[in-house]
N, C-alpha and C positions, 0 to 999 in steps of 0.2 A: 571504712576499711574493716576487713575481717580479722579475726585473731590470727589466722594462718598467714595472711598477707603481712601483718605487723611483725609476726615472729620471723618470717622469712626475710623481710627487708632489714630487720634489726640484726639478724645473723650475718647477712651480707655486709652491712655497715661495719659490724664488729670485725669480721674477717678481713675486710679491706684495710681498716685502720690498724689492726694488729700486725698485718703483714708489712704495711708501710713503715710502721714504727720499728719492727724487728730489723728490717733491711736498711733503713735510712738513719735511724737514731740509735744504733747499737751501742754507741759509746756514752749515751746519756742515761742517768739514773732512772730506773723504772719504778712505777707505782703499781701495786696489785690492787685490784678492785673487782667488783661484780656489777654488771649492768642488769638490773632487774627489769624485765619487759612486762609492762602492765597493759591489760586490755579490760576496759570497764571496771577499773579498780581491783582487778584480780591479777596476780602475778602468773604469767603463762610460761615463762622460762627465765633462767638466769644465765648470763654469759660472763664467765670470768675473763679478766684481761690483765695484762702485765705490760703496760705502756708508759711512756714518758708523760710528764705533766701537760705538755703542749698537745699531745695526741689525746689525752684524757679529756681536755677541755673541748676539743673538736668532736670527740665521740659523744659526749654528753649534750653538746649543742645540737649536733645532727640528730641524735635520738629524740630530743625535745621537739625539734621541727617535724620529724617523722610522726611522732605520736600525736601531735596537735595539728596535723595537716587538715585544712578545712575542705579540701576537694574530695569528692566522692563520685566516681572511683578516683583514687589517687594516681596522678600521672607520674612519670619519671620526673625528677626534679629539674633535669636539664630541658625538659619539654614543657614545663609549667609556664603558663602565660604570665603569672605573677609570683615569681619565686619568693619565698619568705626568708631566705638566707641573706645575711648582711654581705656586702660585697667582699670584704676581706675573708670571711669564712667561706664564701662561695669559691674564691680562688684557691684557698687551702684544700677544700674538699675536692675540687677539680683535679688538683695535683695528686692527691691521694688516690682517687678513683682511677686516674689515668695510669699511674705507676703500678698500682696493685692489680688492675685489670690486665695489664700487659704481663705481669709476673705470673698471675694465675693461668693465663693463656699459654705462656711458655712452659709452665709446669705440666699442663695437660699434654702438650706436644712431646715433652721429654718422656712422659710416662708411656706414650705410644711407641716410642723408639727404643727406650731403655727399660724394659720390664724386668 
């Protein structure tokens, strides 16, 4: 995986989980933190987050899986023949991706009509 691909995938992961937490867990105490994205032992970007503990665990778990993916080139996780996610985390991430993907799609449509 290239540093650009890792950075892009990490930013997408971060954005999706942050959006999900903001919309679904708005009444839960939040934790501030920074996800430091490393490529070949060098920090290539830092992504600040403000999410609940449950979402932080999911973010760190998913980032670990992303960073340590043995496939090259890395496929989409849902198209991977041997996903490395545990079943429970897979289900959580699927819900996050589905919800946030829909929200981001609706945001784009709203921007087209309500500039």
